C-alpha positions as CSV (number, residue, x, y, z in Angstrom):
1,M,-65.6,-257.2,159.9
2,K,-66.1,-257.3,163.6
3,Y,-63.3,-256.6,166.3
4,D,-63.1,-256.7,169.9
5,S,-60.9,-253.6,170.3
6,I,-60.0,-250.8,168.2
7,L,-56.3,-251.8,168.9
8,D,-57.0,-255.0,166.8
9,V,-57.7,-252.6,163.9
10,I,-54.0,-251.6,163.6
11,G,-52.4,-252.9,160.5
12,D,-53.6,-254.6,157.5
13,T,-53.4,-251.3,155.7
14,P,-54.2,-251.2,151.8
15,L,-51.5,-251.2,149.1
16,V,-52.8,-248.8,146.4
17,R,-51.5,-248.3,142.8
18,I,-50.8,-244.9,141.8
19,D,-51.9,-244.2,138.3
20,P,-49.3,-244.0,135.7
21,A,-51.0,-240.9,134.3
22,V,-50.2,-239.1,137.4
23,H,-46.6,-240.0,138.1
24,G,-45.5,-240.2,134.6
25,L,-43.2,-243.3,134.9
26,H,-43.2,-245.7,131.9
27,H,-41.6,-248.9,133.5
28,I,-42.3,-248.6,137.1
29,D,-45.4,-249.4,138.9
30,L,-45.6,-247.4,142.0
31,Y,-47.6,-248.3,145.0
32,A,-48.7,-246.3,148.1
33,K,-48.8,-248.2,151.5
34,L,-51.6,-246.4,153.2
35,E,-50.5,-246.2,156.8
36,M,-52.8,-243.2,157.3
37,L,-55.8,-245.7,157.6
38,N,-54.5,-247.0,160.7
39,P,-57.1,-246.3,163.6
40,F,-55.3,-243.3,165.1
41,G,-54.3,-242.1,161.8
42,S,-50.6,-242.8,161.2
43,V,-47.7,-245.3,160.6
44,K,-46.8,-244.6,164.3
45,D,-49.7,-246.6,165.5
46,R,-47.9,-250.0,164.9
47,P,-44.7,-249.2,167.0
48,A,-46.6,-247.3,169.7
49,W,-48.9,-250.4,170.3
50,N,-46.0,-252.8,170.1
51,M,-43.9,-250.7,172.5
52,A,-46.6,-250.5,175.1
53,R,-48.5,-253.4,175.1
54,D,-46.4,-255.8,177.0
55,G,-45.7,-253.3,179.9
56,L,-49.3,-252.1,180.2
57,A,-50.6,-254.7,182.9
58,G,-47.7,-253.7,185.2
59,A,-48.2,-250.0,184.7
60,V,-52.0,-250.4,185.3
61,E,-51.2,-252.1,188.6
62,R,-48.4,-249.7,189.6
63,G,-50.4,-246.7,188.5
64,D,-47.6,-245.6,186.2
65,S,-47.7,-243.0,183.6
66,I,-46.6,-243.7,179.8
67,V,-44.1,-241.2,178.9
68,E,-42.4,-240.6,175.5
69,L,-40.2,-238.1,173.9
70,S,-42.4,-237.2,171.0
71,S,-44.5,-234.2,169.8
72,G,-46.1,-236.0,166.9
73,N,-48.0,-239.1,165.9
74,T,-46.3,-241.5,168.4
75,A,-47.3,-239.2,171.1
76,K,-51.0,-239.1,169.8
77,A,-51.2,-243.0,169.5
78,L,-49.8,-243.4,172.9
79,A,-52.1,-240.9,174.3
80,V,-55.1,-242.9,173.0
81,I,-53.8,-246.3,174.4
82,A,-53.0,-244.8,177.7
83,A,-56.5,-243.3,177.9
84,M,-58.0,-246.6,177.0
85,H,-56.2,-248.3,179.9
86,G,-56.9,-245.7,182.4
87,L,-53.3,-244.3,182.5
88,P,-51.9,-240.9,182.4
89,F,-49.8,-240.0,179.2
90,K,-47.0,-237.3,179.2
91,S,-45.3,-236.1,176.1
92,V,-41.8,-234.6,176.6
93,T,-40.4,-232.5,173.8
94,N,-38.2,-229.3,173.3
95,R,-40.7,-227.9,171.0
96,M,-44.5,-228.5,169.8
97,K,-44.4,-227.3,166.2
98,V,-47.6,-228.4,164.9
99,P,-50.4,-226.6,166.8
100,E,-53.1,-229.1,165.8
101,I,-51.3,-232.1,167.2
102,K,-50.8,-230.2,170.5
103,D,-54.5,-229.5,170.7
104,L,-55.3,-233.0,170.1
105,L,-53.1,-234.3,172.6
106,L,-54.6,-231.9,175.3
107,L,-58.1,-233.2,174.1
108,L,-57.0,-236.7,174.7
109,G,-56.0,-235.6,178.3
110,A,-52.2,-235.7,177.7
111,E,-49.8,-233.8,179.7
112,I,-47.2,-231.9,177.5
113,E,-43.8,-231.2,179.1
114,E,-41.7,-228.7,176.9
115,L,-38.2,-228.9,177.9
116,P,-35.1,-226.9,176.8
117,G,-33.3,-228.6,173.8
118,Q,-30.2,-227.6,171.8
119,T,-31.6,-229.3,168.6
120,E,-35.2,-230.4,167.4
121,C,-34.0,-234.0,167.9
122,L,-32.8,-236.0,171.0
123,D,-28.9,-235.9,171.2
124,P,-27.9,-238.5,173.8
125,T,-24.5,-237.7,173.2
126,D,-25.0,-234.2,174.6
127,T,-24.8,-234.7,178.3
128,E,-25.7,-231.2,179.2
129,D,-28.7,-231.0,177.0
130,P,-31.9,-230.9,179.4
131,L,-33.8,-233.1,176.9
132,T,-31.0,-235.7,177.2
133,R,-31.0,-235.5,180.9
134,M,-34.8,-236.0,181.0
135,Y,-34.2,-239.0,178.7
136,R,-31.7,-240.6,181.0
137,K,-34.0,-240.2,183.9
138,L,-36.8,-241.9,182.0
139,T,-34.5,-244.9,181.3
140,E,-34.1,-245.6,185.0
141,D,-36.1,-248.4,186.4
142,G,-38.7,-247.6,189.2
143,G,-39.4,-244.0,188.1
144,G,-43.2,-244.4,188.2
145,H,-43.4,-244.4,184.3
146,L,-43.6,-246.6,181.3
147,H,-41.0,-245.2,178.9
148,T,-41.8,-246.5,175.4
149,D,-38.5,-244.9,174.1
150,Q,-39.2,-244.8,170.4
151,Y,-35.8,-243.6,169.4
152,F,-34.0,-246.7,170.7
153,N,-36.5,-249.3,171.5
154,P,-36.1,-252.3,169.1
155,R,-39.9,-252.9,169.3
156,N,-40.2,-249.9,167.1
157,P,-38.8,-251.4,163.8
158,E,-39.9,-254.8,165.1
159,A,-43.5,-253.6,164.6
160,H,-42.7,-253.2,160.9
161,R,-40.7,-256.1,160.5
162,S,-43.7,-258.4,161.7
163,S,-46.4,-256.7,159.9
164,T,-45.8,-253.8,157.5
165,A,-43.2,-255.7,155.5
166,P,-44.9,-258.9,155.3
167,E,-48.3,-257.2,154.2
168,I,-46.4,-255.4,151.4
169,I,-44.9,-258.6,150.1
170,K,-48.1,-260.5,150.4
171,D,-50.0,-257.7,148.6
172,L,-47.5,-257.9,145.7
173,D,-48.4,-261.4,145.2
174,G,-45.3,-262.5,147.3
175,Q,-42.8,-260.8,145.0
176,G,-42.1,-257.8,147.0
177,P,-41.0,-254.5,145.5
178,D,-37.9,-253.7,143.5
179,I,-37.6,-250.2,145.2
180,F,-38.6,-249.2,148.7
181,L,-38.8,-245.4,149.5
182,A,-39.4,-244.0,153.1
183,C,-39.0,-241.0,155.0
184,V,-36.8,-241.1,158.0
185,G,-37.8,-239.9,161.2
186,T,-37.0,-242.4,164.1
187,A,-36.0,-244.7,161.4
188,G,-38.3,-247.4,162.6
189,S,-40.4,-248.0,159.8
190,S,-37.7,-247.6,157.1
191,T,-35.5,-249.9,159.1
192,G,-38.0,-252.6,159.9
193,V,-39.6,-252.8,156.5
194,A,-36.0,-252.7,154.6
195,T,-35.0,-255.4,156.7
196,V,-37.4,-257.9,155.8
197,L,-37.6,-256.7,152.2
198,R,-33.8,-257.3,151.9
199,E,-34.2,-261.0,153.4
200,H,-37.0,-261.5,150.8
201,N,-35.0,-260.0,147.8
202,P,-31.3,-258.9,148.6
203,A,-31.4,-256.9,145.2
204,V,-34.1,-254.5,146.6
205,S,-33.1,-251.0,146.5
206,V,-33.9,-248.9,149.7
207,V,-34.1,-244.9,149.6
208,G,-34.2,-242.9,152.7
209,L,-35.9,-239.5,152.4
210,V,-34.7,-236.7,154.8
211,A,-35.6,-233.1,155.1
212,D,-33.4,-230.5,153.6
213,K,-31.2,-228.9,156.1
214,S,-32.8,-225.6,156.1
215,D,-36.4,-226.8,156.2
216,F,-38.9,-228.3,158.7
217,I,-41.2,-231.1,157.4
218,P,-43.3,-232.7,160.2
219,G,-42.2,-236.2,161.1
220,I,-38.8,-236.1,159.3
221,R,-35.3,-235.3,160.4
222,N,-32.8,-233.7,158.3
223,I,-29.5,-235.6,157.7
224,D,-27.7,-234.0,160.6
225,E,-30.7,-234.9,163.1
226,V,-31.1,-238.4,161.8
227,N,-27.4,-239.3,162.7
228,E,-28.5,-238.6,166.3
229,V,-31.2,-241.4,166.3
230,G,-30.3,-244.6,167.9
231,L,-32.3,-246.6,165.4
232,F,-30.7,-245.0,162.4
233,D,-27.9,-246.9,160.4
234,P,-26.8,-245.5,157.2
235,E,-26.1,-249.0,156.0
236,N,-29.8,-249.9,155.8
237,Y,-30.3,-247.3,152.7
238,D,-28.6,-247.6,149.3
239,T,-29.2,-243.9,149.1
240,I,-30.5,-241.0,151.2
241,E,-31.8,-238.0,149.6
242,A,-33.3,-234.6,150.9
243,V,-36.6,-233.0,150.1
244,T,-37.6,-229.4,150.7
245,A,-40.7,-228.4,152.4
246,Q,-42.2,-226.8,149.3
247,Q,-41.6,-230.0,147.5
248,A,-43.3,-232.0,150.4
249,I,-46.3,-229.6,149.8
250,D,-46.3,-230.1,145.9
251,G,-46.1,-233.9,146.4
252,M,-48.9,-233.7,149.2
253,L,-51.2,-231.8,146.5
254,T,-50.7,-234.4,144.0
255,L,-51.7,-237.2,146.5
256,N,-54.7,-235.1,147.6
257,R,-56.0,-233.7,144.4
258,R,-54.9,-236.5,141.7
259,C,-54.9,-239.5,143.6
260,G,-57.7,-239.0,146.2
261,I,-55.2,-239.7,149.1
262,L,-55.5,-237.4,151.8
263,G,-51.9,-237.8,153.1
264,G,-50.0,-235.0,154.8
265,P,-46.7,-233.2,154.1
266,T,-44.5,-236.3,155.3
267,S,-46.5,-238.2,152.7
268,G,-46.1,-235.5,150.2
269,A,-42.3,-235.6,150.8
270,A,-42.4,-239.5,150.5
271,Y,-44.2,-239.2,147.0
272,F,-42.2,-236.4,145.7
273,G,-38.9,-238.0,146.5
274,A,-40.1,-241.3,145.1
275,V,-41.0,-239.8,141.7
276,R,-38.0,-237.7,141.4
277,H,-35.7,-240.7,142.4
278,L,-37.6,-243.2,140.1
279,A,-37.6,-240.8,137.3
280,E,-33.9,-240.8,136.9
281,I,-34.0,-244.6,136.5
282,D,-37.1,-245.0,134.7
283,A,-35.7,-244.2,131.0
284,T,-32.8,-246.9,131.7
285,L,-35.1,-249.8,132.3
286,T,-36.1,-252.4,129.6
287,E,-38.3,-254.5,132.2
288,R,-41.0,-253.6,134.5
289,R,-40.2,-252.7,138.2
290,T,-42.3,-252.3,141.2
291,A,-41.7,-249.5,143.8
292,V,-43.5,-248.7,147.2
293,F,-43.6,-245.7,149.4
294,I,-45.5,-245.1,152.7
295,V,-48.1,-242.6,153.2
296,C,-47.3,-241.7,156.9
297,D,-50.5,-239.8,158.0
298,R,-53.3,-237.6,157.0
299,V,-53.4,-234.0,155.9
300,E,-56.1,-232.5,158.4
301,S,-53.6,-232.1,161.1
302,Y,-51.2,-229.7,159.3
303,M,-53.5,-226.9,158.0
304,S,-51.5,-224.4,160.0
305,Y,-48.3,-225.7,158.4
306,V,-49.8,-225.3,154.9
307,R,-51.1,-221.9,155.7
308,R,-47.7,-220.8,156.9
309,L,-45.8,-222.0,153.7
310,R,-48.4,-221.6,150.9
311,P,-51.1,-219.2,152.0
312,E,-52.6,-219.0,148.5
313,L,-53.7,-222.7,148.9
314,L,-56.1,-221.5,151.5
315,E,-57.2,-218.5,149.6
316,Q,-55.2,-216.1,151.8
317,P,-52.8,-213.6,150.2
318,P,-49.2,-214.8,149.9
319,R,-46.7,-212.9,152.2
320,P,-43.8,-211.6,150.0
321,D,-41.7,-210.9,153.2
322,S,-41.6,-214.3,154.4
323,V,-38.6,-216.6,155.3
324,D,-40.1,-219.4,153.2
325,T,-39.6,-217.3,150.0
326,V,-35.8,-217.0,150.4
327,T,-33.8,-218.4,147.8
328,G,-30.6,-220.4,147.9
329,A,-28.7,-217.6,146.2
330,E,-29.9,-215.1,148.8
331,V,-28.8,-217.4,151.7
332,A,-25.4,-217.7,150.0
333,A,-24.9,-214.0,150.0
334,V,-25.4,-213.7,153.8
335,V,-22.4,-213.0,156.0
336,S,-22.2,-216.1,158.1
337,M,-19.4,-215.8,160.7
338,D,-17.5,-218.6,162.5
339,V,-17.4,-218.3,166.3
340,A,-14.0,-216.7,166.5
341,D,-14.9,-213.9,164.1
342,A,-18.3,-213.5,165.8
343,R,-16.7,-213.1,169.1
344,L,-14.4,-210.3,167.7
345,W,-17.2,-208.6,165.8
346,L,-19.3,-208.7,169.2
347,A,-16.3,-207.0,171.2
348,A,-15.7,-204.4,168.6
349,E,-19.2,-203.4,167.2
350,R,-21.5,-204.7,170.1
351,P,-24.4,-205.7,167.5
352,L,-27.6,-206.8,168.7
353,V,-27.6,-210.7,169.2
354,V,-31.0,-212.2,168.5
355,D,-31.5,-215.8,169.7
356,L,-34.4,-217.4,167.4
357,R,-34.6,-220.7,169.7
358,G,-37.5,-221.6,171.8
359,A,-37.8,-219.9,175.2
360,F,-36.8,-223.0,177.3
361,A,-33.5,-223.6,175.1
362,Y,-32.6,-220.1,175.4
363,S,-33.2,-220.1,179.3
364,A,-31.0,-223.1,179.5
365,L,-28.0,-221.7,177.7
366,H,-27.5,-218.6,175.5
367,I,-24.9,-215.9,174.5
368,E,-24.6,-213.2,177.1
369,H,-26.6,-210.0,176.4
370,S,-28.6,-211.7,173.6
371,I,-32.2,-211.3,173.4
372,N,-34.7,-214.0,172.8
373,I,-37.1,-213.8,169.8
374,V,-38.8,-217.2,169.0
375,D,-38.7,-217.9,165.4
376,E,-42.5,-217.8,165.0
377,L,-42.6,-214.5,166.7
378,F,-39.7,-213.0,164.6
379,D,-41.7,-214.1,161.5
380,E,-44.8,-212.1,162.7
381,L,-42.5,-209.1,163.6
382,I,-41.3,-209.0,160.1
383,R,-44.7,-208.7,158.6
384,G,-44.7,-205.1,160.0
385,G,-41.4,-204.3,158.3
386,L,-38.0,-204.3,159.6
387,P,-37.8,-205.1,163.3
388,F,-34.7,-203.0,163.9
389,G,-33.1,-200.1,162.5
390,A,-31.8,-200.8,159.0
391,G,-28.2,-199.8,160.0
392,K,-28.2,-201.5,163.5
393,P,-25.6,-204.3,163.2
394,V,-27.5,-207.7,164.2
395,L,-26.1,-211.3,164.7
396,L,-28.8,-213.9,164.4
397,V,-28.4,-217.1,166.3
398,C,-30.4,-220.5,165.9
399,P,-29.3,-224.0,167.1
400,V,-27.2,-225.0,164.0
401,G,-27.0,-221.8,161.8
402,E,-29.4,-222.9,159.1
403,K,-32.6,-220.9,160.0
404,S,-30.5,-217.8,161.3
405,A,-28.9,-217.6,157.8
406,R,-32.4,-217.6,156.0
407,Y,-33.7,-214.9,158.3
408,A,-30.5,-212.8,157.8
409,A,-31.2,-213.4,154.0
410,L,-34.7,-212.1,154.3
411,L,-33.8,-209.2,156.4
412,S,-31.1,-208.1,153.8
413,R,-33.7,-208.2,151.1
414,M,-36.1,-206.0,153.1
415,G,-33.1,-203.2,153.1
416,H,-31.2,-204.1,156.4
417,R,-27.7,-203.1,155.8
418,D,-25.7,-205.3,158.4
419,V,-27.2,-208.5,159.4
420,R,-25.3,-211.5,160.0
421,S,-25.7,-215.2,160.9
422,L,-23.7,-217.3,163.5
423,R,-22.2,-220.2,161.4
424,G,-23.0,-223.6,163.2
425,G,-25.3,-221.8,165.7
426,V,-25.3,-222.3,169.6
427,V,-23.9,-225.8,168.9
428,A,-20.8,-224.5,167.4
429,W,-20.5,-221.8,170.0
430,R,-20.7,-224.3,172.7
431,D,-18.4,-226.6,170.9
432,A,-15.8,-224.0,170.6
433,G,-15.8,-223.4,174.3
434,A,-17.2,-219.9,174.0
435,P,-18.9,-218.5,177.0
436,L,-22.8,-219.3,177.5
437,V,-24.9,-218.2,180.3
438,R,-28.1,-219.4,182.0
439,D,-31.2,-217.9,183.2
C-alpha cells in the first residue's frame, strides 16, 4: 500500500476478535477496534486531523499557532500535524500527569502551558477558573491561533461518525454489533460511534465506561468530570459504569499478555469493563451476540503510571505505604468534614492545612495559612514515614475531597492520630462562600 502522506494512513484500523478462551464468554463474540494502530498511536488521531485540517491553510498564511486544551493523545496528534505544516503547537492544561507524554510533546517542539485549574477537567461554568478564562480567550476570533476545541467541537464526534463507526459495521459484514462499549474522555468517540450504530440498529446497547471517583486513569474522566464536557450527553448511553485504576491495569495485562494487543491502561479499562458487563448478561442469552470495544492507545507511554500503581510488574519492590493500597473500608473510616465543621475546627484547634493540588491551582486560590504539597511530592514524603508528628492535627484538602480522603486513610493506617479530609474539597469550600486567598 502506498500513501502520499502519513495523514492518509489515519483510520481503517483492524477489528480483532478476542479469543473466547481469554474472556470466558459463551454466547458473545467480543471484538477490539485497534485505534492504537493509527499513525500517531491513538483514537485521537481521527478527531485531531478532522478538527484541524480545514483551518490549516489559513493558519499557515497567518502564521497562527494550533492550540488545544489537552495533556494527552489529542495534544500528541496535533503537535505532529502542526509540525508537519510548519506551525507552532501549544498544549494548555492544568496538570501534565503522564511524564512520557510531556516528554514526547517537548520532543515534537510543542509549548506546554500549565494553568491553574480547580479540577482535572475544563469546567466552562466556573467563570473564575483560570483554565476556563483561557478557554474563553481561545474561542475569540483574531487571537493568532487555531483552537481545535476538542471538548465542544462537533468535528470531534463527526470524525468517528464518518469513519470509525462505518468501519465497524463493514467489518462485521454489515450487521454492526449488538453491544458497543467505550471509555468516556471528551466523549467524542463514544458519541460519534454510538450515533451511527443506533441509526443502523436502534436496538444496539451502548455502555459508557468512566473512572472510579477516587482514581485517575489516563484519558478517562470520572462521572463528575464527564458531566462538565460539552460533548457528553447521558442520553447517548444505556448505562454508565465505573472502572478502578487497578482494574484498568488488570485488563491491560490481559490484552498485553493473553491477546498480544499492546494497549495502555485506558484500553485495559475498556476491556475489563466490557468483560465485566458482558459476563452479567452472557448466561441469560440463548442466541449469539456481538460486542465491540475500543483499544484507545498503546502501553509504552504509561510505564511511569504502571510503576506507581503496580511496581512489582516491573520487578520493583511493592510500597506498603502507598495511597494506591488504601481500601474502601479505610476511606470510609476517615473523618471527612463539611465546610462549616471544618471552619469551626480550624478556628478552635488550628490544625495544619495541607493542600494537595498542583502549584498553579494553589496559587490561584487556596485556604488561608494552608501549605501546598503537591500529591506526587506528598506521596514521596510518605515513603520516609509520617511527614508530620503523629499527634499534630492535620486537614487534607484536594479539588473535590476524594484524593484527600485516601491520603487521610493512609496516614491513619501509618499511625497518625488526628488527620481529617475536607469533604467536597476546595470546590465545596468555594461554593459555600468560605474565604479563599491568592498568591
